[in-house]
C-alpha positions in Angstrom: -0.1 -0.1 -0.1 1.1 3.4 -0.8 -0.5 7.0 -1.1 1.3 8.5 -4.1 2.5 12.2 -3.4 -0.4 14.5 -4.1 1.4 16.3 -6.8 2.1 13.0 -8.8 -1.5 12.0 -9.0 -2.2 13.9 -12.4 1.1 12.3 -14.0 0.6 8.7 -12.6 0.7 6.1 -15.4 -2.7 4.4 -15.9 -1.7 1.2 -13.9 -0.6 3.1 -10.7 -3.6 5.6 -11.0 -6.2 2.9 -11.2 -4.4 1.0 -8.4 -4.4 4.1 -6.4 -8.3 4.3 -6.3 -8.3 0.6 -5.3 -6.0 1.3 -2.2 -8.3 4.4 -1.5 -11.2 2.1 -1.4 -9.3 -0.6 0.5 -7.8 2.0 3.0 -11.6 3.3 3.5 -12.8 -0.1 4.2 -10.3 -0.9 6.8 -10.8 2.4 8.6 -14.4 1.7 8.4 -14.1 -2.0 9.9 -11.1 -1.7 11.9 -10.6 1.9 12.7 -7.1 2.0 11.1 -5.7 1.2 7.7 -3.1 -0.9 9.5 -0.2 -0.7 6.8 3.0 0.9 7.5 3.3 2.9 4.5 -0.3 4.5 5.0 -0.9 4.5 8.9 0.2 8.2 8.5 -3.2 9.3 7.5 -4.3 8.7 11.0 -2.3 11.6 12.1 -4.5 13.7 10.1 -8.1 14.8 10.3 -10.2 12.1 8.3 -10.9 14.8 5.8 -7.5 14.9 4.4 -7.8 11.4 3.3 -11.1 11.9 1.8 -9.8 14.9 -0.2 -7.1 13.0 -1.4 -9.4 10.3 -2.5 -11.5 12.8 -4.3 -8.2 14.0 -5.9 -7.4 10.6 -7.4 -11.2 10.2 -8.3 -11.2 13.3 -10.3 -8.0 12.5 -12.2 -9.7 9.1 -13.2 -12.8 10.9 -14.5 -10.5 13.6 -16.2 -8.9 10.7 -18.1 -12.2 9.0 -18.9 -12.1 6.2 -16.6 -15.1 5.1 -14.6 -14.9 5.6 -11.1 -17.6 4.6 -8.6 -17.6 7.3 -6.0 -20.6 5.6 -4.2 -18.5 2.7 -3.5 -16.1 4.9 -1.7 -18.8 6.8 0.2 -20.5 3.5 1.3 -17.5 2.8 3.8 -18.6 5.9 5.6 -20.9 3.9 7.8 -20.4 6.2 10.8 -22.0 9.0 9.0 -18.7 11.2 9.1 -19.5 14.8 8.0 -16.5 16.0 6.1 -16.8 19.7 7.1 -13.3 20.8 7.4 -11.8 19.9 3.9 -8.3 21.1 3.7 -7.0 22.9 0.6 -5.0 21.2 -1.8 -1.8 22.8 -0.3 -2.7 21.9 3.3 -3.2 18.1 2.2 -1.2 16.0 4.3 1.1 18.8 5.3 4.4 17.7 6.5 4.0 14.3 5.0 3.6 15.1 1.5 6.6 17.1 1.3 9.8 17.3 -0.7 11.4 14.2 0.8 8.3 12.0 0.2 8.0 13.4 -3.4 11.3 12.2 -4.1 10.6 8.8 -2.4 7.9 8.3 -4.8 9.6 9.6 -7.8 12.3 7.0 -7.3 9.8 4.2 -6.7 8.3 5.3 -10.0 11.7 5.4 -11.7 12.5 1.8 -10.4 9.2 0.7 -12.1 10.2 2.5 -15.3 13.6 1.0 -15.2 12.1 -2.5 -14.8 9.7 -1.8 -17.8 6.6 -1.3 -15.9 6.2 2.2 -17.2 6.4 3.4 -20.7 9.0 6.1 -21.8 6.1 8.6 -22.4 4.7 7.8 -19.0 8.1 8.3 -17.6 8.6 11.7 -19.3 5.4 13.1 -17.8 6.8 12.0 -14.2 10.1 13.6 -15.0 8.7 16.9 -16.2 6.3 17.0 -12.9 9.5 16.3 -11.0 11.4 19.1 -12.7 8.3 21.3 -12.3 7.9 20.6 -8.5 11.5 21.6 -7.7 11.5 24.7 -9.9 
């Protein structure tokens, strides 16, 4: 499990973007059933108000819809069995502040680079990631 850095969502290759939506749904299900995602790479979401995770999942869903992929938002919403009202939605810049920082961006970038090096990401997809990396650090 991994939540890709928020600024990589628009350039995630198709496979990673679709997997990210599945991860968001699984995390939401685990939180609903167990109160926590219970995975070392995503447990940090519990350090933030639940609205941060909800906003992040919305960003993933919006990107999927933008690319023309089907995205069942009702499935995600169905995990809100406790009737949580998402009233204090963070701005995009506030989203996972302190976690989705420069260091985490670089970690995610290198993870994607390894996928490219092993042939799991095409050259076109990789170039979009490199461009996002260069823009991020300008």
